[in-house]
N, CA, C and O atoms as a GROMACS GRO file, in nm:
protein
  484
    1UNK      N    1  -0.878   1.798  -3.291
    1UNK     CA    2  -0.902   1.706  -3.182
    1UNK      C    3  -0.770   1.640  -3.143
    1UNK      O    4  -0.694   1.597  -3.230
    2UNK      N    5  -0.743   1.631  -3.012
    2UNK     CA    6  -0.618   1.570  -2.968
    2UNK      C    7  -0.633   1.419  -2.963
    2UNK      O    8  -0.740   1.365  -2.936
    3UNK      N    9  -0.522   1.353  -2.989
    3UNK     CA   10  -0.520   1.207  -2.985
    3UNK      C   11  -0.500   1.163  -2.839
    3UNK      O   12  -0.410   1.212  -2.771
    4UNK      N   13  -0.584   1.073  -2.793
    4UNK     CA   14  -0.573   1.024  -2.656
    4UNK      C   15  -0.508   0.887  -2.657
    4UNK      O   16  -0.548   0.798  -2.733
    5UNK      N   17  -0.408   0.870  -2.573
    5UNK     CA   18  -0.338   0.743  -2.561
    5UNK      C   19  -0.346   0.695  -2.417
    5UNK      O   20  -0.350   0.775  -2.323
    6UNK      N   21  -0.349   0.566  -2.402
    6UNK     CA   22  -0.343   0.509  -2.268
    6UNK      C   23  -0.200   0.462  -2.245
    6UNK      O   24  -0.142   0.392  -2.328
    7UNK      N   25  -0.144   0.502  -2.133
    7UNK     CA   26  -0.011   0.456  -2.094
    7UNK      C   27  -0.032   0.347  -1.990
    7UNK      O   28  -0.087   0.372  -1.883
    8UNK      N   29   0.011   0.225  -2.023
    8UNK     CA   30  -0.009   0.110  -1.935
    8UNK      C   31   0.121   0.085  -1.858
    8UNK      O   32   0.228   0.071  -1.917
    9UNK      N   33   0.108   0.078  -1.728
    9UNK     CA   34   0.220   0.047  -1.642
    9UNK      C   35   0.217  -0.102  -1.612
    9UNK      O   36   0.114  -0.155  -1.571
   10UNK      N   37   0.328  -0.170  -1.633
   10UNK     CA   38   0.331  -0.315  -1.612
   10UNK      C   39   0.426  -0.359  -1.502
   10UNK      O   40   0.416  -0.472  -1.454
   11UNK      N   41   0.516  -0.274  -1.461
   11UNK     CA   42   0.611  -0.310  -1.355
   11UNK      C   43   0.569  -0.249  -1.223
   11UNK      O   44   0.646  -0.176  -1.159
   12UNK      N   45   0.446  -0.279  -1.181
   12UNK     CA   46   0.393  -0.224  -1.057
   12UNK      C   47   0.327  -0.334  -0.973
   12UNK      O   48   0.289  -0.440  -1.024
   13UNK      N   49   0.315  -0.306  -0.845
   13UNK     CA   50   0.249  -0.398  -0.752
   13UNK      C   51   0.168  -0.316  -0.653
   13UNK      O   52   0.189  -0.196  -0.638
   14UNK      N   53   0.076  -0.382  -0.587
   14UNK     CA   54  -0.009  -0.320  -0.486
   14UNK      C   55   0.030  -0.372  -0.349
   14UNK      O   56   0.023  -0.492  -0.323
   15UNK      N   57   0.070  -0.280  -0.261
   15UNK     CA   58   0.094  -0.317  -0.122
   15UNK      C   59  -0.032  -0.282  -0.044
   15UNK      O   60  -0.080  -0.168  -0.049
   16UNK      N   61  -0.086  -0.380   0.027
   16UNK     CA   62  -0.205  -0.358   0.108
   16UNK      C   63  -0.168  -0.384   0.253
   16UNK      O   64  -0.106  -0.486   0.286
   17UNK      N   65  -0.206  -0.292   0.339
   17UNK     CA   66  -0.177  -0.304   0.482
   17UNK      C   67  -0.307  -0.282   0.558
   17UNK      O   68  -0.374  -0.180   0.542
   18UNK      N   69  -0.342  -0.379   0.641
   18UNK     CA   70  -0.463  -0.372   0.723
   18UNK      C   71  -0.417  -0.353   0.868
   18UNK      O   72  -0.349  -0.439   0.923
   19UNK      N   73  -0.454  -0.240   0.927
   19UNK     CA   74  -0.400  -0.206   1.057
   19UNK      C   75  -0.508  -0.155   1.151
   19UNK      O   76  -0.621  -0.129   1.110
   20UNK      N   77  -0.471  -0.140   1.276
   20UNK     CA   78  -0.564  -0.087   1.375
   20UNK      C   79  -0.599   0.058   1.342
   20UNK      O   80  -0.515   0.133   1.291
   21UNK      N   81  -0.721   0.097   1.371
   21UNK     CA   82  -0.766   0.233   1.345
   21UNK      C   83  -0.676   0.333   1.416
   21UNK      O   84  -0.643   0.318   1.534
   22UNK      N   85  -0.638   0.438   1.341
   22UNK     CA   86  -0.554   0.543   1.397
   22UNK      C   87  -0.407   0.535   1.360
   22UNK      O   88  -0.331   0.625   1.394
   23UNK      N   89  -0.366   0.430   1.290
   23UNK     CA   90  -0.225   0.411   1.255
   23UNK      C   91  -0.190   0.452   1.112
   23UNK      O   92  -0.072   0.456   1.078
   24UNK      N   93  -0.289   0.481   1.030
   24UNK     CA   94  -0.264   0.501   0.887
   24UNK      C   95  -0.171   0.618   0.856
   24UNK      O   96  -0.084   0.606   0.770
   25UNK      N   97  -0.188   0.731   0.925
   25UNK     CA   98  -0.106   0.848   0.895
   25UNK      C   99   0.043   0.819   0.911
   25UNK      O  100   0.124   0.860   0.828
   26UNK      N  101   0.079   0.750   1.017
   26UNK     CA  102   0.218   0.715   1.042
   26UNK      C  103   0.272   0.624   0.932
   26UNK      O  104   0.385   0.642   0.885
   27UNK      N  105   0.193   0.527   0.892
   27UNK     CA  106   0.236   0.431   0.790
   27UNK      C  107   0.247   0.497   0.654
   27UNK      O  108   0.344   0.473   0.581
   28UNK      N  109   0.151   0.580   0.617
   28UNK     CA  110   0.156   0.649   0.488
   28UNK      C  111   0.278   0.741   0.482
   28UNK      O  112   0.345   0.748   0.380
   29UNK      N  113   0.307   0.811   0.591
   29UNK     CA  114   0.426   0.898   0.595
   29UNK      C  115   0.553   0.817   0.574
   29UNK      O  116   0.641   0.858   0.498
   30UNK      N  117   0.564   0.703   0.640
   30UNK     CA  118   0.682   0.617   0.625
   30UNK      C  119   0.695   0.567   0.482
   30UNK      O  120   0.806   0.562   0.428
   31UNK      N  121   0.583   0.530   0.420
   31UNK     CA  122   0.585   0.482   0.282
   31UNK      C  123   0.629   0.593   0.187
   31UNK      O  124   0.708   0.569   0.096
   32UNK      N  125   0.579   0.714   0.208
   32UNK     CA  126   0.618   0.826   0.123
   32UNK      C  127   0.765   0.861   0.143
   32UNK      O  128   0.834   0.894   0.047
   33UNK      N  129   0.813   0.855   0.265
   33UNK     CA  130   0.955   0.880   0.292
   33UNK      C  131   1.043   0.776   0.222
   33UNK      O  132   1.158   0.804   0.188
   34UNK      N  133   0.989   0.655   0.202
   34UNK     CA  134   1.063   0.547   0.136
   34UNK      C  135   1.050   0.552  -0.016
   34UNK      O  136   1.112   0.472  -0.086
   35UNK      N  137   0.968   0.645  -0.069
   35UNK     CA  138   0.959   0.659  -0.214
   35UNK      C  139   0.821   0.639  -0.274
   35UNK      O  140   0.804   0.658  -0.395
   36UNK      N  141   0.722   0.601  -0.194
   36UNK     CA  142   0.586   0.585  -0.247
   36UNK      C  143   0.531   0.722  -0.287
   36UNK      O  144   0.560   0.822  -0.222
   37UNK      N  145   0.453   0.725  -0.393
   37UNK     CA  146   0.399   0.850  -0.443
   37UNK      C  147   0.271   0.891  -0.373
   37UNK      O  148   0.239   1.010  -0.368
   38UNK      N  149   0.198   0.798  -0.318
   38UNK     CA  150   0.073   0.829  -0.252
   38UNK      C  151   0.010   0.702  -0.199
   38UNK      O  152   0.066   0.594  -0.212
   39UNK      N  153  -0.106   0.717  -0.139
   39UNK     CA  154  -0.175   0.602  -0.080
   39UNK      C  155  -0.324   0.629  -0.077
   39UNK      O  156  -0.369   0.744  -0.077
   40UNK      N  157  -0.400   0.522  -0.074
   40UNK     CA  158  -0.544   0.530  -0.055
   40UNK      C  159  -0.574   0.463   0.078
   40UNK      O  160  -0.533   0.349   0.102
   41UNK      N  161  -0.646   0.533   0.165
   41UNK     CA  162  -0.681   0.480   0.296
   41UNK      C  163  -0.832   0.472   0.305
   41UNK      O  164  -0.903   0.568   0.272
   42UNK      N  165  -0.881   0.358   0.350
   42UNK     CA  166  -1.025   0.348   0.376
   42UNK      C  167  -1.047   0.266   0.502
   42UNK      O  168  -0.955   0.203   0.554
   43UNK      N  169  -1.168   0.269   0.550
   43UNK     CA  170  -1.200   0.210   0.678
   43UNK      C  171  -1.281   0.082   0.658
   43UNK      O  172  -1.359   0.069   0.564
   44UNK      N  173  -1.261  -0.011   0.751
   44UNK     CA  174  -1.330  -0.140   0.743
   44UNK      C  175  -1.355  -0.190   0.885
   44UNK      O  176  -1.306  -0.133   0.982
   45UNK      N  177  -1.430  -0.295   0.893
   45UNK     CA  178  -1.458  -0.359   1.020
   45UNK      C  179  -1.419  -0.505   1.008
   45UNK      O  180  -1.468  -0.575   0.919
   46UNK      N  181  -1.333  -0.552   1.095
   46UNK     CA  182  -1.290  -0.690   1.093
   46UNK      C  183  -1.382  -0.776   1.178
   46UNK      O  184  -1.455  -0.726   1.263
   47UNK      N  185  -1.377  -0.906   1.154
   47UNK     CA  186  -1.453  -0.997   1.237
   47UNK      C  187  -1.379  -1.130   1.246
   47UNK      O  188  -1.296  -1.162   1.161
   48UNK      N  189  -1.410  -1.204   1.348
   48UNK     CA  190  -1.347  -1.334   1.366
   48UNK      C  191  -1.321  -1.360   1.513
   48UNK      O  192  -1.358  -1.280   1.599
   49UNK      N  193  -1.258  -1.471   1.540
   49UNK     CA  194  -1.235  -1.512   1.678
   49UNK      C  195  -1.138  -1.417   1.748
   49UNK      O  196  -1.148  -1.400   1.870
   50UNK      N  197  -1.047  -1.357   1.677
   50UNK     CA  198  -0.947  -1.272   1.741
   50UNK      C  199  -1.006  -1.145   1.801
   50UNK      O  200  -0.950  -1.092   1.897
   51UNK      N  201  -1.115  -1.095   1.748
   51UNK     CA  202  -1.171  -0.973   1.808
   51UNK      C  203  -1.228  -1.001   1.947
   51UNK      O  204  -1.235  -0.911   2.031
   52UNK      N  205  -1.268  -1.125   1.972
   52UNK     CA  206  -1.321  -1.160   2.103
   52UNK      C  207  -1.210  -1.199   2.200
   52UNK      O  208  -1.214  -1.163   2.317
   53UNK      N  209  -1.112  -1.271   2.150
   53UNK     CA  210  -1.009  -1.322   2.238
   53UNK      C  211  -0.880  -1.241   2.234
   53UNK      O  212  -0.810  -1.229   2.334
   54UNK      N  213  -0.849  -1.186   2.119
   54UNK     CA  214  -0.722  -1.117   2.103
   54UNK      C  215  -0.610  -1.219   2.087
   54UNK      O  216  -0.624  -1.335   2.125
   55UNK      N  217  -0.501  -1.174   2.032
   55UNK     CA  218  -0.384  -1.261   2.019
   55UNK      C  219  -0.309  -1.255   2.152
   55UNK      O  220  -0.276  -1.146   2.200
   56UNK      N  221  -0.281  -1.368   2.209
   56UNK     CA  222  -0.213  -1.376   2.338
   56UNK      C  223  -0.287  -1.296   2.446
   56UNK      O  224  -0.224  -1.239   2.536
   57UNK      N  225  -0.420  -1.293   2.439
   57UNK     CA  226  -0.499  -1.224   2.538
   57UNK      C  227  -0.509  -1.074   2.520
   57UNK      O  228  -0.566  -1.005   2.604
   58UNK      N  229  -0.454  -1.021   2.409
   58UNK     CA  230  -0.460  -0.877   2.382
   58UNK      C  231  -0.588  -0.849   2.306
   58UNK      O  232  -0.615  -0.913   2.204
   59UNK      N  233  -0.668  -0.755   2.352
   59UNK     CA  234  -0.792  -0.720   2.284
   59UNK      C  235  -0.760  -0.656   2.150
   59UNK      O  236  -0.675  -0.567   2.142
   60UNK      N  237  -0.827  -0.702   2.045
   60UNK     CA  238  -0.804  -0.650   1.911
   60UNK      C  239  -0.927  -0.571   1.868
   60UNK      O  240  -1.038  -0.624   1.868
   61UNK      N  241  -0.908  -0.446   1.831
   61UNK     CA  242  -1.018  -0.361   1.785
   61UNK      C  243  -1.074  -0.415   1.654
   61UNK      O  244  -1.000  -0.467   1.571
   62UNK      N  245  -1.206  -0.403   1.635
   62UNK     CA  246  -1.267  -0.449   1.512
   62UNK      C  247  -1.260  -0.343   1.402
   62UNK      O  248  -1.271  -0.377   1.284
   63UNK      N  249  -1.242  -0.216   1.439
   63UNK     CA  250  -1.232  -0.110   1.338
   63UNK      C  251  -1.090  -0.108   1.284
   63UNK      O  252  -0.993  -0.105   1.359
   64UNK      N  253  -1.081  -0.110   1.151
   64UNK     CA  254  -0.951  -0.118   1.083
   64UNK      C  255  -0.935  -0.004   0.984
   64UNK      O  256  -1.033   0.056   0.940
   65UNK      N  257  -0.811   0.023   0.948
   65UNK     CA  258  -0.779   0.111   0.837
   65UNK      C  259  -0.706   0.024   0.736
   65UNK      O  260  -0.619  -0.056   0.771
   66UNK      N  261  -0.741   0.041   0.610
   66UNK     CA  262  -0.677  -0.034   0.504
   66UNK      C  263  -0.606   0.066   0.414
   66UNK      O  264  -0.665   0.163   0.367
   67UNK      N  265  -0.478   0.039   0.392
   67UNK     CA  266  -0.395   0.127   0.310
   67UNK      C  267  -0.357   0.052   0.184
   67UNK      O  268  -0.306  -0.060   0.191
   68UNK      N  269  -0.381   0.113   0.069
   68UNK     CA  270  -0.338   0.058  -0.060
   68UNK      C  271  -0.237   0.153  -0.121
   68UNK      O  272  -0.262   0.273  -0.131
   69UNK      N  273  -0.124   0.098  -0.162
   69UNK     CA  274  -0.019   0.178  -0.224
   69UNK      C  275   0.031   0.104  -0.348
   69UNK      O  276   0.075  -0.010  -0.340
   70UNK      N  277   0.023   0.170  -0.463
   70UNK     CA  278   0.077   0.114  -0.587
   70UNK      C  279   0.222   0.161  -0.597
   70UNK      O  280   0.251   0.280  -0.589
   71UNK      N  281   0.313   0.065  -0.614
   71UNK     CA  282   0.456   0.095  -0.619
   71UNK      C  283   0.521   0.026  -0.737
   71UNK      O  284   0.472  -0.076  -0.786
   72UNK      N  285   0.632   0.082  -0.783
   72UNK     CA  286   0.712   0.017  -0.886
   72UNK      C  287   0.773  -0.109  -0.826
   72UNK      O  288   0.803  -0.114  -0.707
   73UNK      N  289   0.792  -0.211  -0.908
   73UNK     CA  290   0.842  -0.338  -0.856
   73UNK      C  291   0.979  -0.327  -0.791
   73UNK      O  292   1.011  -0.404  -0.700
   74UNK      N  293   1.060  -0.232  -0.835
   74UNK     CA  294   1.192  -0.217  -0.772
   74UNK      C  295   1.185  -0.147  -0.637
   74UNK      O  296   1.286  -0.138  -0.568
   75UNK      N  297   1.068  -0.097  -0.597
   75UNK     CA  298   1.050  -0.031  -0.468
   75UNK      C  299   0.980  -0.120  -0.365
   75UNK      O  300   0.972  -0.083  -0.248
   76UNK      N  301   0.931  -0.234  -0.406
   76UNK     CA  302   0.848  -0.317  -0.319
   76UNK      C  303   0.915  -0.347  -0.186
   76UNK      O  304   0.859  -0.318  -0.080
   77UNK      N  305   1.034  -0.404  -0.189
   77UNK     CA  306   1.099  -0.449  -0.065
   77UNK      C  307   1.125  -0.333   0.031
   77UNK      O  308   1.101  -0.345   0.151
   78UNK      N  309   1.176  -0.221  -0.022
   78UNK     CA  310   1.209  -0.106   0.062
   78UNK      C  311   1.084  -0.050   0.130
   78UNK      O  312   1.083  -0.026   0.251
   79UNK      N  313   0.977  -0.028   0.051
   79UNK     CA  314   0.854   0.031   0.107
   79UNK      C  315   0.784  -0.068   0.200
   79UNK      O  316   0.732  -0.028   0.304
   80UNK      N  317   0.782  -0.196   0.162
   80UNK     CA  318   0.720  -0.300   0.245
   80UNK      C  319   0.785  -0.302   0.384
   80UNK      O  320   0.716  -0.308   0.485
   81UNK      N  321   0.918  -0.299   0.387
   81UNK     CA  322   0.989  -0.301   0.515
   81UNK      C  323   0.959  -0.178   0.599
   81UNK      O  324   0.938  -0.189   0.720
   82UNK      N  325   0.957  -0.060   0.537
   82UNK     CA  326   0.930   0.064   0.610
   82UNK      C  327   0.790   0.065   0.668
   82UNK      O  328   0.768   0.109   0.781
   83UNK      N  329   0.693   0.015   0.591
   83UNK     CA  330   0.555   0.006   0.640
   83UNK      C  331   0.547  -0.091   0.759
   83UNK      O  332   0.484  -0.061   0.860
   84UNK      N  333   0.611  -0.205   0.744
   84UNK     CA  334   0.610  -0.306   0.850
   84UNK      C  335   0.663  -0.248   0.982
   84UNK      O  336   0.602  -0.266   1.088
   85UNK      N  337   0.775  -0.179   0.973
   85UNK     CA  338   0.836  -0.122   1.093
   85UNK      C  339   0.753  -0.007   1.150
   85UNK      O  340   0.733   0.001   1.271
   86UNK      N  341   0.704   0.083   1.063
   86UNK     CA  342   0.626   0.198   1.109
   86UNK      C  343   0.495   0.154   1.172
   86UNK      O  344   0.447   0.219   1.265
   87UNK      N  345   0.437   0.046   1.124
   87UNK     CA  346   0.310  -0.002   1.177
   87UNK      C  347   0.324  -0.097   1.294
   87UNK      O  348   0.225  -0.147   1.347
   88UNK      N  349   0.448  -0.123   1.335
   88UNK     CA  350   0.474  -0.218   1.445
   88UNK      C  351   0.406  -0.352   1.419
   88UNK      O  352   0.348  -0.411   1.510
   89UNK      N  353   0.415  -0.398   1.296
   89UNK     CA  354   0.347  -0.523   1.261
   89UNK      C  355   0.415  -0.646   1.319
   89UNK      O  356   0.366  -0.757   1.303
   90UNK      N  357   0.529  -0.627   1.385
   90UNK     CA  358   0.593  -0.737   1.456
   90UNK      C  359   0.535  -0.755   1.596
   90UNK      O  360   0.584  -0.836   1.675
   91UNK      N  361   0.429  -0.678   1.627
   91UNK     CA  362   0.358  -0.687   1.754
   91UNK      C  363   0.225  -0.758   1.732
   91UNK      O  364   0.152  -0.724   1.639
   92UNK      N  365   0.193  -0.857   1.814
   92UNK     CA  366   0.067  -0.930   1.795
   92UNK      C  367  -0.054  -0.836   1.794
   92UNK      O  368  -0.066  -0.746   1.877
   93UNK      N  369  -0.143  -0.859   1.698
   93UNK     CA  370  -0.268  -0.784   1.690
   93UNK      C  371  -0.260  -0.650   1.622
   93UNK      O  372  -0.361  -0.580   1.613
   94UNK      N  373  -0.142  -0.608   1.574
   94UNK     CA  374  -0.128  -0.475   1.514
   94UNK      C  375  -0.173  -0.470   1.369
   94UNK      O  376  -0.218  -0.364   1.324
   95UNK      N  377  -0.163  -0.580   1.295
   95UNK     CA  378  -0.209  -0.575   1.157
   95UNK      C  379  -0.148  -0.682   1.070
   95UNK      O  380  -0.081  -0.774   1.117
   96UNK      N  381  -0.173  -0.667   0.941
   96UNK     CA  382  -0.135  -0.766   0.841
   96UNK      C  383  -0.110  -0.691   0.711
   96UNK      O  384  -0.178  -0.593   0.681
   97UNK      N  385  -0.012  -0.736   0.633
   97UNK     CA  386   0.012  -0.672   0.504
   97UNK      C  387   0.054  -0.775   0.401
   97UNK      O  388   0.105  -0.882   0.435
   98UNK      N  389   0.032  -0.740   0.274
   98UNK     CA  390   0.068  -0.830   0.165
   98UNK      C  391   0.089  -0.750   0.037
   98UNK      O  392   0.048  -0.635   0.027
   99UNK      N  393   0.152  -0.814  -0.060
   99UNK     CA  394   0.179  -0.754  -0.191
   99UNK      C  395   0.106  -0.834  -0.298
   99UNK      O  396   0.110  -0.957  -0.298
  100UNK      N  397   0.039  -0.762  -0.388
  100UNK     CA  398  -0.030  -0.824  -0.500
  100UNK      C  399   0.033  -0.774  -0.630
  100UNK      O  400   0.033  -0.654  -0.655
  101UNK      N  401   0.087  -0.865  -0.713
  101UNK     CA  402   0.139  -0.820  -0.842
  101UNK      C  403   0.023  -0.769  -0.929
  101UNK      O  404  -0.084  -0.830  -0.930
  102UNK      N  405   0.045  -0.660  -0.999
  102UNK     CA  406  -0.057  -0.607  -1.088
  102UNK      C  407  -0.018  -0.636  -1.232
  102UNK      O  408   0.095  -0.609  -1.274
  103UNK      N  409  -0.111  -0.691  -1.307
  103UNK     CA  410  -0.083  -0.721  -1.448
  103UNK      C  411  -0.063  -0.593  -1.527
  103UNK      O  412   0.030  -0.583  -1.608
  104UNK      N  413  -0.150  -0.495  -1.503
  104UNK     CA  414  -0.132  -0.365  -1.565
  104UNK      C  415  -0.213  -0.262  -1.487
  104UNK      O  416  -0.312  -0.294  -1.422
  105UNK      N  417  -0.166  -0.138  -1.497
  105UNK     CA  418  -0.232  -0.026  -1.431
  105UNK      C  419  -0.222   0.093  -1.524
  105UNK      O  420  -0.135   0.097  -1.611
  106UNK      N  421  -0.310   0.189  -1.507
  106UNK     CA  422  -0.307   0.308  -1.593
  106UNK      C  423  -0.349   0.430  -1.514
  106UNK      O  424  -0.436   0.423  -1.428
  107UNK      N  425  -0.287   0.541  -1.544
  107UNK     CA  426  -0.320   0.670  -1.489
  107UNK      C  427  -0.263   0.775  -1.582
  107UNK      O  428  -0.198   0.742  -1.681
  108UNK      N  429  -0.285   0.900  -1.552
  108UNK     CA  430  -0.228   1.006  -1.632
  108UNK      C  431  -0.077   1.010  -1.610
  108UNK      O  432  -0.029   1.015  -1.497
  109UNK      N  433  -0.004   1.009  -1.718
  109UNK     CA  434   0.141   1.024  -1.716
  109UNK      C  435   0.175   1.142  -1.806
  109UNK      O  436   0.140   1.138  -1.924
  110UNK      N  437   0.242   1.245  -1.756
  110UNK     CA  438   0.279   1.358  -1.842
  110UNK      C  439   0.360   1.311  -1.964
  110UNK      O  440   0.439   1.218  -1.953
  111UNK      N  441   0.338   1.375  -2.077
  111UNK     CA  442   0.400   1.332  -2.204
  111UNK      C  443   0.552   1.321  -2.193
  111UNK      O  444   0.610   1.226  -2.246
  112UNK      N  445   0.616   1.415  -2.127
  112UNK     CA  446   0.763   1.412  -2.118
  112UNK      C  447   0.813   1.290  -2.039
  112UNK      O  448   0.919   1.235  -2.070
  113UNK      N  449   0.738   1.250  -1.939
  113UNK     CA  450   0.776   1.131  -1.861
  113UNK      C  451   0.748   1.005  -1.941
  113UNK      O  452   0.829   0.912  -1.940
  114UNK      N  453   0.633   0.999  -2.009
  114UNK     CA  454   0.600   0.884  -2.092
  114UNK      C  455   0.704   0.866  -2.202
  114UNK      O  456   0.746   0.754  -2.229
  115UNK      N  457   0.746   0.975  -2.264
  115UNK     CA  458   0.850   0.966  -2.368
  115UNK      C  459   0.981   0.914  -2.311
  115UNK      O  460   1.048   0.832  -2.374
  116UNK      N  461   1.017   0.962  -2.192
  116UNK     CA  462   1.141   0.918  -2.129
  116UNK      C  463   1.134   0.769  -2.098
  116UNK      O  464   1.231   0.696  -2.120
  117UNK      N  465   1.020   0.723  -2.047
  117UNK     CA  466   1.003   0.581  -2.017
  117UNK      C  467   1.009   0.496  -2.142
  117UNK      O  468   1.064   0.386  -2.141
  118UNK      N  469   0.952   0.546  -2.251
  118UNK     CA  470   0.951   0.473  -2.377
  118UNK      C  471   1.094   0.458  -2.433
  118UNK      O  472   1.127   0.354  -2.489
  119UNK      N  473   1.176   0.560  -2.418
  119UNK     CA  474   1.313   0.551  -2.470
  119UNK      C  475   1.401   0.461  -2.382
  119UNK      O  476   1.498   0.403  -2.432
  120UNK      N  477   1.369   0.450  -2.254
  120UNK     CA  478   1.445   0.362  -2.164
  120UNK      C  479   1.411   0.216  -2.184
  120UNK      O  480   1.491   0.129  -2.152
  121UNK      N  481   1.293   0.188  -2.237
  121UNK     CA  482   1.247   0.048  -2.251
  121UNK      C  483   1.316  -0.026  -2.361
  121UNK      O  484   1.287  -0.144  -2.384
   0.00000   0.00000   0.00000
């Protein structure tokens, strides 16, 4: 029987980006080009006063795409900036993003990479 170990990642954060429907592919591509390994995209429906009025009179769609990307802490600023620019988040009504520090995360890590990480620590 093989011994199973859990490899806990502690230097990671979650970048979450909530954007207008149809923008996720562009943002995920920009994040991957900046070094992100992957992303999870799901759909949601927003609500509030802005969907009726829009920001500065711009109609805001209620259908949203939410992108979650787990990144190493040393990649946060670079990937965050690339997502912001790719999503045109400097435009009113385009979206919102934030970073959440993760206490720990776990996934499959190949033995050779886990060993390399252990020797670097």
